[in-house]
DODRENTOR-59779 format. One line per field, with one value per residue (C-alpha): residue number from 1; residue in three letters; x, y, z. Coordinates in pm, 1 decimal, always signed. Each point is the difference from the previous one (the first is absolute). Layout:
N
pos: (NUM, ...)
code: (ALA, ...)
c1: (X, ...)
c2: (Y, ...)
c3: (Z, ...)
END
This chain:
503
pos: (1, 2, 3, 4, 5, 6, 7, 8, 9, 10, 11, 12, 13, 14, 15, 16, 17, 18, 19, 20, 21, 22, 23, 24, 25, 26, 27, 28, 29, 30, 31, 32, 33, 34, 35, 36, 37, 38, 39, 40, 41, 42, 43, 44, 45, 46, 47, 48, 49, 50, 51, 52, 53, 54, 55, 56, 57, 58, 59, 60, 61, 62, 63, 64, 65, 66, 67, 68, 69, 70, 71, 72, 73, 74, 75, 76, 77, 78, 79, 80, 81, 82, 83, 84, 85, 86, 87, 88, 89, 90, 91, 92, 93, 94, 95, 96, 97, 98, 99, 100, 101, 102, 103, 104, 105, 106, 107, 108, 109, 110, 111, 112, 113, 114, 115, 116, 117, 118, 119, 120, 121, 122, 123, 124, 125, 126, 127, 128, 129, 130, 131, 132, 133, 134, 135, 136, 137, 138, 139, 140, 141, 142, 143, 144, 145, 146, 147, 148, 149, 150, 151, 152, 153, 154, 155, 156, 157, 158, 159, 160, 161, 162, 163, 164, 165, 166, 167, 168, 169, 170, 171, 172, 173, 174, 175, 176, 177, 178, 179, 180, 181, 182, 183, 184, 185, 186, 187, 188, 189, 190, 191, 192, 193, 194, 195, 196, 197, 198, 199, 200, 201, 202, 203, 204, 205, 206, 207, 208, 209, 210, 211, 212, 213, 214, 215, 216, 217, 218, 219, 220, 221, 222, 223, 224, 225, 226, 227, 228, 229, 230, 231, 232, 233, 234, 235, 236, 237, 238, 239, 240, 241, 242, 243, 244, 245, 246, 247, 248, 249, 250, 251, 252, 253, 254, 255, 256, 257, 258, 259, 260, 261, 262, 263, 264, 265, 266, 267, 268, 269, 270, 271, 272, 273, 274, 275, 276, 277, 278, 279, 280, 281, 282, 283, 284, 285, 286, 287, 288, 289, 290, 291, 292, 293, 294, 295, 296, 297, 298, 299, 300, 301, 302, 303, 304, 305, 306, 307, 308, 309, 310, 311, 312, 313, 314, 315, 316, 317, 318, 319, 320, 321, 322, 323, 324, 325, 326, 327, 328, 329, 330, 331, 332, 333, 334, 335, 336, 337, 338, 339, 340, 341, 342, 343, 344, 345, 346, 347, 348, 349, 350, 351, 352, 353, 354, 355, 356, 357, 358, 359, 360, 361, 362, 363, 364, 365, 366, 367, 368, 369, 370, 371, 372, 373, 374, 375, 376, 377, 378, 379, 380, 381, 382, 383, 384, 385, 386, 387, 388, 389, 390, 391, 392, 393, 394, 395, 396, 397, 398, 399, 400, 401, 402, 403, 404, 405, 406, 407, 408, 409, 410, 411, 412, 413, 414, 415, 416, 417, 418, 419, 420, 421, 422, 423, 424, 425, 426, 427, 428, 429, 430, 431, 432, 433, 434, 435, 436, 437, 438, 439, 440, 441, 442, 443, 444, 445, 446, 447, 448, 449, 450, 451, 452, 453, 454, 455, 456, 457, 458, 459, 460, 461, 462, 463, 464, 465, 466, 467, 468, 469, 470, 471, 472, 473, 474, 475, 476, 477, 478, 479, 480, 481, 482, 483, 484, 485, 486, 487, 488, 489, 490, 491, 492, 493, 494, 495, 496, 497, 498, 499, 500, 501, 502, 503)
code: (MET, ARG, ALA, LEU, ASP, GLN, ALA, ILE, ASP, LEU, ALA, ALA, ALA, PHE, GLU, ALA, SER, SER, ASN, PRO, TYR, MET, LEU, LEU, THR, PRO, ASP, LEU, ARG, TYR, ALA, GLY, MET, ASN, ALA, ALA, TYR, LEU, SER, ALA, VAL, GLY, MET, CYS, ARG, ASP, GLN, LEU, ILE, GLY, GLN, PRO, ILE, PHE, ASP, ILE, PHE, THR, GLY, GLY, PRO, THR, GLU, ALA, GLY, ALA, GLU, ASN, VAL, ARG, GLN, LEU, ARG, ALA, SER, PHE, GLU, LYS, VAL, LEU, ALA, THR, GLY, GLU, ARG, ASP, HIS, LEU, ALA, LEU, ILE, HIS, PHE, ALA, ILE, PRO, VAL, THR, GLY, PRO, ASP, GLY, ALA, VAL, ILE, HIS, GLU, ASP, ARG, TYR, TRP, SER, ALA, SER, HIS, THR, PRO, LEU, HIS, ASP, ALA, ASP, GLY, LYS, ILE, VAL, LEU, ILE, LEU, GLN, HIS, THR, SER, ASP, ILE, THR, GLU, LEU, GLU, ARG, LEU, ARG, ARG, ALA, ARG, ASP, ASP, ALA, PRO, SER, VAL, SER, ALA, LEU, ASP, MET, ILE, LEU, GLY, GLY, GLY, VAL, MET, SER, ARG, ALA, HIS, ALA, VAL, GLN, GLU, ASP, ASN, ARG, ARG, LEU, GLU, THR, GLU, ARG, ASN, ARG, LEU, VAL, GLU, MET, PHE, MET, GLN, ALA, PRO, GLY, PHE, VAL, ALA, ILE, LEU, SER, GLY, PRO, ASP, HIS, VAL, PHE, GLN, MET, HIS, ASN, GLU, ALA, TYR, ALA, ARG, ILE, VAL, GLY, ARG, ASN, ASP, ILE, THR, GLY, LYS, THR, ILE, HIS, GLU, ALA, LEU, PRO, ASP, LEU, ALA, GLY, GLN, GLY, PHE, TYR, GLU, ARG, LEU, ASP, SER, VAL, PHE, ALA, THR, GLY, GLU, PRO, TYR, GLU, GLY, LYS, GLY, VAL, PRO, VAL, THR, PHE, ARG, PRO, ASN, GLY, ALA, GLU, ARG, ALA, GLN, SER, ARG, TYR, VAL, ASP, PHE, ILE, TYR, GLN, PRO, VAL, ARG, ASP, ASN, HIS, GLY, ALA, VAL, VAL, GLY, ILE, PHE, VAL, GLN, GLY, HIS, ASP, VAL, THR, GLU, THR, ILE, HIS, ALA, ALA, GLN, ARG, GLN, ARG, LEU, MET, ILE, ASP, GLU, LEU, ASN, HIS, ARG, VAL, LYS, ASN, THR, LEU, ALA, THR, ILE, GLN, SER, ILE, ALA, MET, GLN, THR, ALA, ARG, SER, HIS, ALA, ASP, PRO, LYS, THR, PHE, ALA, GLU, SER, PHE, GLN, ALA, ARG, LEU, MET, SER, LEU, SER, HIS, THR, HIS, ASP, LEU, LEU, THR, LEU, SER, HIS, TRP, GLN, GLY, ALA, ASP, LEU, ARG, ALA, VAL, LEU, GLU, HIS, GLU, THR, ASP, ALA, HIS, GLY, PRO, ALA, ARG, ILE, ALA, LEU, HIS, GLY, PRO, PRO, VAL, ALA, LEU, GLU, PRO, ALA, ALA, ALA, LEU, SER, LEU, GLY, MET, ILE, PHE, HIS, GLU, LEU, ALA, THR, ASN, ALA, ALA, LYS, TYR, GLY, ALA, LEU, SER, ALA, GLN, ASP, GLY, ARG, VAL, CYS, VAL, ASP, TRP, THR, VAL, ALA, ASN, GLN, ALA, SER, ARG, THR, LEU, ASN, VAL, VAL, TRP, ARG, GLU, ALA, GLY, GLY, PRO, PRO, VAL, GLU, THR, PRO, THR, ARG, ARG, GLY, PHE, GLY, SER, ARG, LEU, ILE, GLU, ARG, ASN, VAL, ARG, HIS, ASP, LEU, ALA, GLY, GLU, VAL, LYS, LEU, SER, TYR, ALA, SER, ASP, GLY, PHE, ILE, ALA, GLU, PHE, CYS, ILE, PRO, LEU, ASP, LYS, ASP, THR, GLN, GLN, HIS, VAL)
c1: (+0.0, +289.5, +131.0, -352.1, -32.3, +333.6, -104.2, -324.9, +193.7, +241.6, -287.2, -169.7, +322.2, +50.1, -351.9, +13.8, +340.2, -9.1, +270.2, -113.7, +87.2, -85.4, +95.2, +79.6, +29.3, +320.1, -186.6, -70.3, -369.9, -164.5, -28.6, -92.9, +17.6, -90.5, -247.8, +267.0, +101.6, -362.2, -44.7, +317.2, -96.6, -372.5, -121.0, -171.0, +142.8, -220.7, +133.5, +358.6, +15.8, +133.8, +66.3, +346.2, +136.3, +109.5, -349.3, -120.2, +287.5, +117.7, +190.3, -204.9, +100.5, +283.7, +368.6, +32.8, -282.9, +160.8, +328.8, -174.5, -150.2, +339.5, +166.2, -269.7, +9.3, +381.7, -14.9, -246.6, +209.7, +313.8, -170.4, -113.7, +345.7, +209.8, -239.7, +103.6, -177.5, +14.1, -67.0, -129.9, +99.8, -241.1, -282.4, -275.9, -360.8, -312.8, -293.0, -370.8, -142.9, -342.7, +3.8, -215.4, -261.6, -17.8, +187.8, +278.6, +337.2, +347.3, +248.8, +375.5, +155.2, +356.0, +82.9, +290.9, -53.9, +155.0, -59.7, +63.9, -15.1, -196.2, +124.6, -161.7, +164.0, +198.3, +137.3, -219.6, -139.9, -375.7, -85.9, +150.4, -88.2, -2.5, +23.7, -30.1, +52.8, -150.1, +287.9, -193.8, +60.8, +376.4, -7.1, -203.4, +247.2, +281.9, -176.3, -81.4, +365.1, +100.9, -241.1, +89.6, +270.7, +165.3, -33.0, +87.7, +210.7, -317.2, -153.3, +313.5, -18.0, -370.2, -32.7, +338.6, +217.6, -250.7, -195.6, +283.8, +211.7, -292.4, -35.0, +372.7, +32.0, -295.8, +129.2, +350.6, -136.3, -213.9, +293.2, +234.6, -256.8, -38.7, +374.6, +42.3, -262.8, +167.2, +340.5, -142.1, -167.8, +326.7, +179.4, -242.1, -0.3, +376.8, +129.4, +296.5, -26.3, -24.1, -23.1, +42.4, +162.6, -15.5, +233.6, +314.4, -197.7, -111.8, -377.3, -200.9, -219.9, -94.7, +76.9, -140.3, -135.7, +328.8, +177.5, -263.9, +43.2, +374.9, +6.0, -300.1, -216.2, -221.3, -50.8, +314.3, -125.0, +78.6, +258.6, +375.8, +216.1, +104.5, -362.3, -133.2, +287.1, +187.9, +123.4, +240.5, +216.9, +359.6, -31.2, +138.7, -313.4, -59.2, +357.1, -22.8, -317.8, +164.9, +298.9, -214.4, -199.4, +315.8, +212.4, -262.5, +181.8, -213.6, +79.9, -45.2, +11.2, +19.3, -102.9, -2.3, -125.8, -276.5, -192.3, -355.3, -224.0, -357.4, -269.3, -102.9, +268.6, +182.9, +313.3, +189.7, -2.4, +317.2, -9.2, +244.1, -74.2, +131.6, -87.3, +85.6, -41.3, -50.2, -3.5, -309.7, +76.6, -212.9, +1.4, +316.5, +190.2, -17.7, -64.0, -346.5, -56.4, +110.7, -158.1, +42.4, -29.6, +107.9, -77.2, -5.8, +273.0, -5.6, -90.2, +264.7, +267.9, -108.2, +2.3, +353.6, +111.1, -154.9, +170.3, +339.5, -52.2, -100.1, +306.3, +227.9, -169.5, +25.6, +371.0, +50.7, -192.1, +180.2, +339.6, -95.9, -163.2, +316.7, +205.2, -233.6, +31.2, +377.5, +4.1, -230.2, +222.4, +321.1, -138.0, -171.0, +322.8, +193.3, -234.3, -44.4, +308.6, -209.0, -116.7, -328.8, -99.3, +121.4, -227.8, -299.8, +48.3, +84.2, -304.8, -227.4, +116.8, -44.2, -353.0, -76.2, +111.8, -207.1, -313.5, +11.1, +62.0, -315.7, -200.1, +130.4, -68.8, -366.4, -22.7, +213.1, +275.5, -215.5, +67.5, -120.7, -188.0, +206.0, -223.9, +30.4, +380.0, -2.6, -236.1, +218.9, +310.1, -155.7, -267.1, +230.8, +29.1, -374.2, -239.9, -125.3, +342.2, +47.7, -239.5, -11.9, -158.6, -6.4, -179.5, +32.6, +328.7, +87.6, +372.5, +202.5, +176.1, +339.5, -137.9, -189.6, +314.5, +210.1, -263.7, -60.8, +364.7, -3.5, -308.0, +148.5, +315.4, -205.2, -227.1, +295.4, +186.6, -313.2, -43.3, +365.0, +78.8, -296.5, -366.8, -100.5, +259.6, -210.2, -339.1, -177.6, +190.6, -182.4, +82.6, -201.7, +50.3, -159.6, +24.9, -138.4, +33.1, +86.8, +15.2, -239.8, +186.5, +328.7, -148.9, +243.8, -44.4, +75.0, +34.3, +60.4, +93.4, -37.7, +72.5, -125.9, -9.6, +331.1, +328.5, +193.0, +160.1, +367.3, +169.2, +210.4, +376.8, +28.0, -232.1, -129.9, -103.6, -366.2, +53.1, +239.4, -255.1, -279.5, +202.0, +133.3, -343.7, -172.2, +268.8, +133.9, -286.8, -295.4, +165.4, -141.0, +111.1, +15.6, +40.8, +66.9, -61.2, +111.5, -216.2, +12.7, -372.5, -3.4, +173.0, -142.7, +68.5, -131.4, +3.3, -82.0, -24.4, -113.7, -260.9, +53.4, +160.4, +202.0, +199.3, +70.0, +253.4, -127.8, +115.6)
c2: (+0.0, +232.3, -34.5, +66.5, +309.4, +125.4, -56.6, +191.0, +285.4, +14.3, +0.4, +280.4, +204.1, -58.6, +120.9, +299.3, +135.1, +348.2, -106.2, -187.6, -373.1, -267.6, -364.0, -158.6, -365.3, -105.5, +38.9, +363.0, -27.9, +177.1, -222.4, +265.5, +367.4, +230.0, +283.9, +267.3, -162.9, -16.6, +364.3, +98.2, -175.5, +85.7, -356.6, -267.1, -335.0, -208.5, +190.3, -97.5, -345.2, -255.2, +257.8, +48.0, +327.8, +118.8, -55.3, +253.9, +246.4, +21.3, +325.6, +172.2, +106.7, +231.9, -89.2, +94.3, -237.8, -283.6, +65.3, -16.6, -335.6, -125.6, +104.5, -163.8, -324.8, -9.9, +37.5, -288.6, -220.8, +78.5, -106.1, -327.8, -65.4, +81.4, -69.5, +332.3, +331.1, +272.8, +373.6, +261.3, +341.9, +186.3, -109.7, +210.5, -119.0, +213.4, -90.3, +73.9, +275.7, +165.5, +370.5, +276.8, -53.3, -370.5, -100.8, -259.5, +123.1, -156.6, +182.0, -42.8, -168.2, -117.6, -309.5, -183.5, -376.9, -302.8, -353.2, -282.8, -373.5, -224.3, -360.9, -325.1, -260.3, -136.9, +342.0, +39.1, +347.2, -9.6, +371.3, +343.0, +274.1, +354.5, +289.2, +349.7, +346.0, +310.9, +247.0, +237.3, +301.6, -53.6, -24.5, +320.8, +178.5, -114.0, +130.4, +326.9, +38.1, -64.3, +272.8, +258.9, +262.2, -73.1, -266.4, -33.7, -272.6, -160.7, +7.6, -164.8, -274.1, -63.2, +58.4, -69.3, -195.0, -275.1, -23.6, +65.8, -260.6, -242.1, +56.6, -39.6, -314.0, -165.7, +80.3, -119.8, -321.2, -62.5, +64.1, -217.0, -278.7, +9.1, -3.7, -279.3, -212.7, +59.9, -99.6, -313.2, -95.0, +49.0, -200.9, -291.9, -0.9, +32.1, -263.4, -77.6, -140.0, +258.3, -27.0, +223.3, -148.0, +172.8, -10.4, -200.6, -326.2, +95.9, -29.4, +4.0, +311.5, -15.1, -205.8, -12.7, -292.0, -48.8, -55.8, -252.8, -189.3, -32.6, -115.4, -227.7, +125.2, +297.7, -28.5, +189.5, +343.8, +59.1, -280.0, +32.8, -108.6, -308.1, -97.1, +76.7, -144.4, -262.6, -157.1, +294.2, -129.8, -57.3, +199.8, +328.5, +213.9, +32.9, +116.7, +256.6, +147.4, +21.8, +177.6, +257.0, +72.6, +33.2, +204.9, +193.8, -93.7, -138.6, -339.2, -94.8, -352.6, -106.6, -345.0, -138.1, -361.1, -55.0, -313.1, +2.5, -280.4, +132.9, -111.9, -354.0, -47.6, -333.3, +141.8, +325.0, +249.5, +181.1, +345.1, +279.5, +356.3, +354.0, +194.3, +292.9, +45.9, +372.4, +128.8, +196.9, +280.4, +198.4, +378.9, -25.4, -205.5, -328.4, -315.3, -134.7, -242.2, -128.2, +47.3, -310.4, +25.6, -228.8, -217.0, -370.2, -43.2, -380.1, -20.1, +258.2, -194.2, -329.1, +156.7, +130.2, -342.4, -167.5, +249.9, -63.9, -374.8, +40.0, +212.7, -249.5, -285.9, +182.0, +66.9, -365.1, -118.4, +235.5, -117.6, -365.7, +47.9, +164.3, -284.0, -251.6, +176.9, +8.8, -373.1, -73.4, +204.9, -168.6, -353.3, +60.7, +140.7, -309.1, -229.6, +219.8, +97.4, +150.2, +354.7, -53.0, -311.8, +160.6, +298.4, -220.1, -219.8, +292.6, +196.7, -300.5, -36.6, +370.1, -17.6, -287.4, +212.0, +289.7, -215.5, -93.4, +363.1, +90.9, -256.0, +133.1, +359.9, -85.8, -104.9, +293.1, -251.6, -191.5, -324.0, -208.5, -325.1, -304.0, -83.4, +357.3, -19.9, -334.1, +130.8, +308.2, -213.1, -275.8, +182.0, +56.2, -377.4, -48.9, -65.7, -320.2, -162.5, +82.8, -132.7, +170.9, -172.2, +128.2, +212.5, +379.9, +84.4, +355.2, +63.5, +262.7, +245.4, -165.8, -347.1, +126.6, +152.0, -311.6, -243.0, +221.5, -33.0, -374.4, -64.6, +212.9, -215.4, -322.6, +120.2, +122.8, -326.3, -199.9, +205.0, -46.0, -355.5, -156.6, -82.5, +333.7, -44.1, -288.1, +41.5, -241.0, +90.8, +111.7, +146.2, -66.6, +210.9, -121.6, +163.5, -56.3, +164.7, -246.1, +42.8, +291.6, +102.2, +82.7, +13.1, -181.1, +36.8, -309.9, +58.7, -265.5, +103.7, -308.9, -15.5, -270.2, -66.5, +164.2, -137.7, -252.7, +163.0, -31.3, +98.4, +309.7, -31.7, +346.2, +228.6, +287.7, +345.6, -98.3, -290.2, +206.5, +284.6, -240.1, -168.6, +329.9, +166.2, -294.9, -70.7, +346.8, +242.3, -225.5, -214.6, -309.7, -324.3, -88.6, -325.4, -9.2, -340.9, -77.2, -306.7, -126.6, +53.6, +356.8, +255.2, +51.0, +282.5, -23.1, +282.3, +11.4, +360.9, +139.2, +272.5, +149.4, +334.4, -7.2, -296.6, +164.6, +265.0, +307.2, +44.0)
c3: (+0.0, +71.6, -355.9, -130.9, +215.9, -127.9, -360.0, +62.6, +160.0, -295.8, -250.0, +194.3, +7.3, -371.9, -76.0, +235.0, -115.2, -151.4, -249.1, -310.9, -2.1, -252.6, -65.4, -338.3, -99.6, -186.1, -329.7, +101.4, +79.9, +291.4, +307.1, +257.0, +92.5, +288.1, +15.8, -50.8, -328.1, -119.3, +88.6, -183.5, -321.7, +25.0, -52.2, +206.3, +104.3, -232.1, -300.3, +81.2, +163.2, -250.7, -272.5, -157.1, +131.0, -343.9, -139.3, +257.5, -21.6, -357.9, +36.0, -265.5, -351.3, +102.3, -8.5, +367.7, +90.5, -194.5, +180.9, +338.0, -88.1, -118.6, +327.1, +209.3, -196.8, +17.1, +378.7, +37.6, -230.0, +197.5, +324.0, -159.0, -147.8, +307.3, +288.3, +152.4, +73.6, -266.2, +28.7, -239.6, +133.0, -226.2, -222.2, -151.9, -0.1, -21.9, +228.2, -42.0, +224.8, +14.0, -88.0, +152.4, -267.8, +73.0, -313.5, +28.3, -117.1, +8.3, +215.7, -47.5, +299.6, +69.7, +200.2, +157.7, -8.5, +166.4, -129.3, +247.0, -81.8, +239.1, +11.7, +105.7, +224.0, -295.6, -90.7, -307.5, -73.1, +40.8, +15.4, -60.6, +251.7, -132.3, +245.9, -145.5, +146.8, -153.3, -58.2, -222.8, +224.3, -6.6, -378.3, -20.5, +225.5, -225.6, -307.7, +170.9, +91.1, -360.4, -119.3, +269.4, -66.5, +334.7, +265.7, +364.4, +156.0, +133.0, -346.4, -136.6, +260.5, -44.8, -369.0, -146.8, +241.6, +65.7, -321.2, -242.2, +169.0, -5.2, -374.4, -54.8, +211.7, -168.2, -348.6, +88.7, +147.0, -305.7, -233.9, +204.2, +15.9, -378.9, -50.6, +253.2, -172.1, -335.7, +139.2, +163.1, -328.1, -188.1, +270.5, -28.0, -381.8, -45.8, -247.4, +225.3, +351.7, +279.8, +379.2, +304.6, +310.7, +337.8, +299.5, +76.5, -28.9, -352.5, +40.4, -323.0, -12.7, -365.9, -308.0, -351.0, -200.4, -187.0, +333.4, +108.6, -327.2, +18.6, +364.6, -57.8, +287.3, +88.1, +378.5, +100.5, +110.7, +368.7, +12.0, +32.1, -291.6, +200.2, +69.6, -347.2, -204.3, +203.0, -325.8, -45.7, +284.8, -104.7, -322.9, +134.3, -26.5, +374.5, +46.5, -280.9, +151.6, +343.0, -153.5, -183.3, +317.6, +211.9, -240.4, -195.0, -320.7, -284.3, -149.9, -365.4, -138.7, -365.4, -121.4, +355.1, +29.2, +255.2, +94.0, +136.8, +115.7, -47.6, +242.0, -84.6, -265.8, -4.6, -158.1, +41.0, -286.5, -103.3, -155.8, -86.2, +110.9, -39.5, +314.5, +223.8, +376.4, +66.6, +362.2, +110.6, +249.6, +246.0, +46.3, +210.8, -259.2, +189.5, -204.3, +82.1, -285.9, -339.0, -341.3, -217.0, -376.4, -281.1, -301.5, -77.1, -264.5, -12.6, -367.3, -90.4, +190.3, -156.8, -346.9, +57.1, +123.5, -304.1, -227.1, +161.5, -34.7, -363.8, -74.5, +174.8, -183.2, -332.7, +53.6, +88.7, -304.6, -238.0, +126.9, -28.6, -339.9, -130.5, +148.0, -167.0, -336.7, +37.4, +72.5, -294.3, -230.9, +114.2, -14.2, -335.9, -145.3, +109.2, -191.9, -312.3, -190.5, -279.6, +94.9, -186.0, +190.5, +323.4, -59.2, -73.3, +306.5, +228.8, -118.7, +53.5, +357.4, +69.4, -142.8, +234.8, +293.2, -136.5, -31.0, +366.6, +94.2, -192.6, +196.7, +331.1, -100.9, -55.5, +366.8, +121.9, +75.3, +242.4, -186.8, -295.7, -61.4, -100.6, -297.6, -132.5, +17.1, -186.5, -268.9, -56.8, -54.6, -213.9, -200.6, -298.2, -53.3, -37.3, +289.5, -170.2, +41.2, +366.4, +265.3, +339.0, +299.1, +357.2, +258.3, +33.3, +170.2, +101.7, -39.2, +178.5, -239.1, +52.4, -73.7, -305.6, -154.2, +59.6, -129.2, -303.6, -102.1, +75.1, -215.6, -279.9, -4.5, +2.8, -281.7, -207.8, +49.3, -90.5, -319.0, -106.1, +106.2, +175.0, -51.2, -152.4, -279.6, -140.5, -164.0, +234.0, +313.1, +314.0, +340.7, +312.3, +313.0, +322.8, +340.1, +347.1, +340.5, +274.0, +377.7, +53.1, +317.3, -177.2, -355.8, -228.0, -377.1, -209.5, -375.8, -268.4, -358.2, -220.4, -374.1, -240.2, -375.4, -77.6, -130.6, +212.8, +300.9, +79.7, +321.3, -79.2, +27.4, +157.6, +191.6, -208.5, +112.3, +20.9, +239.9, +213.1, +18.5, +95.9, +273.6, +136.1, +12.9, +166.4, +258.6, +69.1, -61.9, +86.1, +270.0, -172.1, -161.8, -371.6, -190.1, -375.1, -165.5, -356.8, -68.0, -359.0, -53.0, +130.5, +220.8, +352.3, +246.6, +356.6, +254.1, +368.2, +121.6, +338.9, -43.0, +345.8, -82.8, +321.5, -136.0, -337.8, -87.2, -180.6, -354.7)
END
């Protein structure tokens, strides 16, 4: 009963106050008002309860009226956004009064208003209380002072000192609020990551969405850097922040690796960042916080690394290609005393190397398919005479170049001395991939229908090139069989690139 009595007493005091009071819901509809408020606005309670305030007070058609409405709405919105009281030092609203002749006219009045949020037990805003004071007489004194040729000190205090300062403070506050909101919006929408840390423990006061994305969590406001981002331990970032706070000297990092483990993630994520830690100082010059700003440059770093690898790989390939050409030239010259035949053989071998380069260029040097390499090297001898059987096999660039030269030598030898030199001769190439764990390529080149085969009395350039490429460049094994009914070449080559040497 005591609580009820108190509530009744408060309601009675609210209603009996000579100052206008009214209550608004969070959607800015009238929830209650006292008699003084009804008298000031010249309306009855039934006309207002439940109505949106800005449907009742539109401000009128004038620019000044529209500005008054804007100020009032901004004050309500600030209360709802911050949960804190807001003040309007001066606001102009005309009220209806009855003239001597009984006619209702609108008299200009000036008000000072306070807007206070009322919270429920959970801290949620349920009502906004407006308390207004009529300061019309002070405003009139100020205007009279402005119009008078001279004023006294009292006039200055009443008319100018109070009211002019009220005007100035309100305008400054409104301007600062607008600028603050604009800065906060720019802060939150910045393309780079931004955060503000406060105190020696580096407590997060603000951070933008880009910062939340890179650290993989958003629930960090109000936490220290150690609490919010424990995964930074051992990476040097805590120590850099401590140093900036202690010395007041900014710190800048370029392409610094950082590893985060976002909430719920099974694996850590590594990124590269450019960033700066800038000390924030108070009015006395003491460091009170740190402004963090930076960009995720992971893709830029990876692109630079890929470019360096490509340049190194290109240099390596150019050197080895030149060495291969030099070897081809020397070996071809040894077996061709006639310059004409040397030129023809040397050019054919260079074209073979060029064909494989063309295949690799199409895939941006990612590799080539075994069948495509075989078709490039044997197509000139007629596809009907060469049968290819085997599954798709992706070759690394080094393996593709070596096998291209090997198949060129086999096809050339078959055309000069083997099965392809006879009208009914045929070549069958079969390949399989055994042992899926280590992926071993087995290739069999088998000739049939050609002239009788004799074991050569000396090793020619072709056989030496084949054996060298298989054993040295491909880390494999080769067996060349000179059976009377047809030459056979068998290769066993590991496809795991870690076991091969790059060409």
